MINULUM-214368 format. One line per field, with one value per residue (C-alpha): residue number from 1; residue in one letter; x, y negated, z negated. Coordinates in Angstrom, 2 decimals, always signed. Last residue first. Example, Ala and Ser with C-alpha at 12.3 -4.5 7.8 and 13.67 -1.06 7.14 Angstrom:
MINULUM-214368
kepa <- 2; 1;
romi <- S; A;
X <- +13.67; +12.30;
Y <- +1.06; +4.50;
Z <- -7.14; -7.80;
END
This chain:
MINULUM-214368
kepa <- 110; 109; 108; 107; 106; 105; 104; 103; 102; 101; 100; 99; 98; 97; 96; 95; 94; 93; 92; 91; 90; 89; 88; 87; 86; 85; 84; 83; 82; 81; 80; 79; 78; 77; 76; 75; 74; 73; 72; 71; 70; 69; 68; 67; 66; 65; 64; 63; 62; 61; 60; 59; 58; 57; 56; 55; 54; 53; 52; 51; 50; 49; 48; 47; 46; 45; 44; 43; 42; 41; 40; 39; 38; 37; 36; 35; 34; 33; 32; 31; 30; 29; 28; 27; 26; 25; 24; 23; 22; 21; 20; 19; 18; 17; 16; 15; 14; 13; 12; 11; 10; 9; 8; 7; 6; 5; 4; 3; 2; 1;
romi <- R; T; R; R; L; V; P; H; M; D; G; G; I; A; L; E; R; G; E; V; I; L; T; R; L; I; R; G; L; S; A; C; P; D; G; V; E; D; S; E; L; K; I; R; D; L; D; G; Q; F; E; V; L; S; Q; G; R; L; V; L; E; G; D; Y; D; L; Y; A; I; K; A; L; T; E; S; G; E; G; R; E; V; I; R; H; I; A; E; Y; F; P; R; H; L; Y; I; L; K; D; S; W; D; T; S; T; C; L; L; F; A; M;
X <- -4.38; -6.78; -5.51; -3.28; -3.22; -5.76; -3.93; -1.05; +2.12; +4.69; +6.32; +9.74; +12.06; +15.00; +17.83; +20.14; +23.89; +25.86; +28.55; +28.05; +24.25; +24.34; +26.63; +24.53; +21.38; +22.81; +23.91; +20.48; +18.78; +20.66; +19.83; +16.20; +15.92; +17.37; +15.08; +11.85; +10.00; +9.83; +7.59; +6.98; +10.22; +12.25; +10.12; +10.74; +14.48; +14.34; +12.64; +15.93; +17.29; +14.20; +14.80; +18.47; +17.49; +14.89; +17.58; +19.80; +18.15; +15.10; +13.56; +10.00; +8.48; +5.00; +4.23; +1.43; +1.25; +3.53; +1.37; +3.59; +6.75; +5.41; +4.45; +7.98; +9.41; +7.14; +8.72; +7.32; +4.19; +0.64; -0.80; -1.57; +2.07; +3.41; +0.93; +1.82; +5.55; +5.10; +2.90; +5.59; +8.24; +5.88; +5.17; +8.73; +11.74; +13.80; +17.33; +20.01; +19.14; +21.57; +19.95; +16.66; +16.87; +16.14; +19.53; +20.65; +17.92; +15.29; +12.45; +9.73; +7.37; +3.87;
Y <- +13.29; +10.45; +7.36; +4.60; +1.31; -0.42; +0.75; -1.69; +0.15; -0.54; +2.83; +3.63; +5.60; +7.43; +8.41; +11.32; +11.83; +14.38; +11.82; +12.23; +12.13; +9.11; +7.19; +7.95; +6.97; +3.60; +2.77; +3.72; +1.65; -1.44; -0.87; -0.11; -3.27; -5.35; -3.90; -3.92; -6.95; -5.85; -2.96; +0.63; +1.07; +0.55; +3.15; +5.72; +5.09; +5.43; +8.85; +10.74; +9.09; +10.30; +13.83; +13.73; +12.44; +15.24; +17.75; +16.92; +14.69; +12.47; +11.51; +10.21; +7.88; +6.50; +2.95; +2.88; +6.40; +7.69; +8.64; +7.10; +8.42; +11.97; +11.60; +10.43; +13.51; +15.76; +14.23; +11.74; +11.79; +12.73; +9.44; +8.39; +9.17; +6.74; +4.04; +4.38; +4.21; +1.00; -0.44; +0.42; -1.49; -4.40; -4.64; -5.09; -2.96; -3.65; -2.38; -0.73; -0.97; +0.93; +0.82; +2.33; +5.13; +7.51; +6.92; +5.82; +3.22; +2.19; -0.14; +0.12; -2.77; -4.15;
Z <- +13.76; +13.17; +14.90; +13.64; +15.51; +13.28; +10.15; +10.73; +9.88; +7.18; +7.41; +6.03; +8.26; +6.69; +9.02; +8.35; +8.67; +10.68; +11.57; +15.33; +14.98; +12.67; +15.02; +18.09; +16.18; +15.16; +18.71; +20.06; +17.35; +18.43; +22.10; +21.27; +19.14; +22.00; +24.67; +22.64; +23.99; +27.63; +26.61; +27.73; +29.64; +26.47; +24.62; +27.39; +27.15; +23.35; +23.40; +23.80; +20.65; +18.82; +20.04; +18.97; +15.53; +15.25; +16.23; +13.26; +10.69; +10.46; +7.12; +7.15; +4.58; +4.18; +3.02; +5.58; +6.94; +9.67; +12.63; +15.28; +13.61; +13.56; +17.23; +18.08; +16.35; +18.38; +21.45; +23.93; +26.04; +25.06; +26.34; +22.74; +21.88; +24.47; +23.49; +19.78; +20.43; +22.43; +19.67; +17.10; +19.04; +19.72; +15.94; +14.71; +13.89; +10.78; +11.06; +9.00; +5.32; +3.12; -0.32; +0.79; -1.84; +1.03; +2.59; +6.04; +6.34; +8.87; +7.96; +10.54; +11.15; +10.98;
END
């Protein structure tokens, strides 16, 4: 289970591949009703689904990173890397495509 993050929806510019503990942390936060609407959309991304974040949704996701870091000891480095990427994308006015490769056991009915 992982996220594939890219700066284009043709997946040619792969940035980072985030692993199961990262997604599990997001899932726990959303299940408790915490985090942004953007984080909830990421948590419920379908297997092989795609979500494109731009503008305010990038800012929201960046704001959720501190909460994700607190949720799991295993996600510190990925959160730091992702934080740097998000800051750059926000400043440059670019978008982030997230490809889902999620384990169906963690998904819940919306």
